[in-house]
N, C-alpha and C positions, 0 to 999 in steps of 0.2 A: 547159332552156327557152329558145323563141326569144322574146325579147322582142317586136319590133315584128312587128304581126301576129296575137300569143298574147294570150290570159288573162293577163294581169300584177299582176292585184291585183282584190279582193273585197270590199265593203262593204256594213253593213246599215242601213238607214236606218229606226229604230225608235219607235214610240211611248213608249217608258218606256226610256232608255239605262243605266239602274242596273241595271233588272232582266234587261236583256239582259248587260251584266258578268257579274251573278251565273249568268245561265244557261250561258252558252258557256264562261267561266271553269271552270266546274266539269266542264262536257261533255267540252271536248276538252283539260283541264288548262294553257288559255291564262293569261297574264298579261296585264294591262289598264296600258295605259301612256297615262295621261289628258291630255290637252292642256289649255290656259288657255280660259279664257271669251269670248276673241276667236272660237275656235274651236267654241264650242258643247259645250267637253267633248269632240271628237271624239275617241276612244279606238281606238288601234292594239294588235290583237292581237298580242300576242308567244307563241313555241312556243320556250323553249329560248332565249330574248335573240334570235330574229328574227322581223322582223314577217311575219305569216299574213293577215292581215284587219283589215277596220276596222269601227267602229259609228261613227253620229251621229244626233241627230235628226233628225225630220222637219221640216219646212221650210213645205210646200203644204198647204193646208186640204184634209181627206181624202184627203191622200195615206195609202195602206197602209204597213205595216211589211212590208218589200222587202230582198232581199239584190240587190244591181246587182253585175253582171261590168263587169269594165274593160278593154277590151283595149291593147296598147301600141303606141305610134306614135312614130315619130321627128318628126313634125308635125302636132298636132290640127286646125292650122287647115287645114290640105288635104284632110284627111279630111272635114272638115263639108261642104266644098264637094264632096267623091265621094260626099259621102252625100245632099246634094241633087239632084246627077246623076242618082243612082240611084234616086231617089222616095220618098227617107228624109224625115225630118225633123228639126231642129235644135232639141230642148228647152230647153238652155241653152248657148250660144254659148262657142268655147273661153276659159276665163279662166286666168291664173295663179293658185295657190295657194303665195302669197309665192317661196321659191326651190325648193319642195319637187319642183314641176313645174308642166305645163298639164292641162287638164280640158278634157272637153263632153261632153254628154249628149244624145242620138238616139232618134228611135225609127226603125226600119227600114222597109221598103215593107209589111212586112204587120203592124206597130204593137208589135213585142216591144221594150222598152228597152232601151238598153245604153250604155256609157259608153266613154271611150278615156283613157287617161292617158299625157303626155308625161314621161318622167319629168326631175327637176332633181336635186335632194339626197336626194330619196325615190325610189328605184327601183322601189317596189313588193314582192310579196313577195319573200321570197329561199330562202325553201325549201317545195318541194312533194313530193307523191308519198311524203308518210312522216305515220301515224297524228297527226292534229290539224292536217294541212295542206291546202290545195287540193289536190287530185288531178283535177278532170276539172271543164269546164263544158258546157254541153249546152243549144242551142236547139231548143225546143218548137213546133211551125211547122205551121200550115196550111195552108202553100204551099211545098213542098220545092221546087219548082224555081226560085221567085221566090225563095226567100230564100237559095239558092244561087248566084243571080244576081246580086242585090243584095251577100253578102258576098264575092262574088270580084272583084267591079268595085271595092266599097270599099276591101278589104283585098288582093287579087290573091290570094287563096287558091285551092288546088287541091283537088279531090275526091275520095274514094275510096267508090264507091258499098258498102256491105255489108248486113248483114241483124244484127239484135238480136231474138233469139226469134221467128225466121220473119218478122219485121217489117220494112220499110226501114228503114237507117240511113245516116246519110252521115258521113265522118270527115273535117275538113276538115285541110288541111294548107298549112304552109308548106314551100316546097320540098317535103323529103320527109319535113319531121319534123309527127307528129298535136297538131291542137293542141287540137281541141274537137271534139264530136259536133252533127249537126243531126238530128234525129228529129219525124217527121210526125204531128200530132196525132190521130191514126186510131184508132177503137174506141172500146169504151164505156167505157173509164177517161178517157176525157179529157169533161167536162160539154161540154155546148152555149156555157153562158157563162163557160167558162176561156180568156181572151185567150194569144196567143201570148207566151212569155217565156223568158228565161234560166235555167237551172237548174245552182245550185253545188251540187258535192259535193266533200266533204272526206273523207279517207280514215280510218278507225278499225281499231282493231287487231280488233274484234270487233262484226259488226254489230248482234246480237242483244242483246249486254251494252249497248251506246251506246243503241239505240233503248230498252229499260229503263229506263234513267239518264234518258232526254231524259222519259220519262212523271214519274219520280220528282221533275224537278226541276219541273212543271207545263207541261212540252210536250204534244206529240200526237203521235201516228203516224197517218201518212195513208196510206203506203204500207207495210204488215207486211215485216219482213226476208222477202228475195226472193234465190235464187239464181240467177244469172244466167254466160254463158258467161267474163266477166269478173271477177267475182266476187261476194260475195252485197251488194246494196243496200235501203236504206229510203228513205222519202221524209218529213220529219219536221216538224211544225211548232215554234216555240218559243212563249212564253205571250202575245208580242203578234200571234201570226199570220204570221208570217216565216217561208216555206218554204224548205229545203234538203234535200238527200240526204247520206246516208252509204254512205261502198263499201269495202267489207274485201276486199283481194285482187288490186286493181287494181294495173296498171302500165303503164307507156307502152313 
């Protein structure tokens, strides 16, 4: 995993942090490390003792439960300047999270939210691409060329044009390492009122079994298990409305 310019962390802002701990620890076999009240009970999810994701309470009025993608950087302040220059917006200016690192939150030029993480003592996730860990991040956008121009300018990404089940799909690269995907929101599967967004994918042993477990835990299946050339995936929703994807059989 290339730390700078690649997704390095994901966390969940949720309306019910306690129930999110119940749901995700059971679904993925995570354990929950809970911080003190000064951090709002921010939870680091561990897989075999390794940090893989986080969760915290909602702070904004009317803010929906949602997963956030954090892209690693060596300098969050420089990224903020490039975001503005490229036509994006700064939602949360760069700030220090004690000695753990420095973060900021943005909207890209199409309105998709994302964050950056400049590591301190907390490096981000330390394991990827195994069941229960983050395996892929994907931007769903209504302006493919505009999104490529934005992220290329902000992070220096290169791009490889591809297809996914016959539709355009772009793989973003740092040097020659694939770091994430960009998918145009075309076709009937994308409701007109759905905003551009980043999707997080967690690896699982068996997509169908994990989708069934999510249902039993009070979640919903938004996209039933489906076979793609990279493996078998499903889109799920947790009990508070946070959506995410699972993928079996993917490798970078």
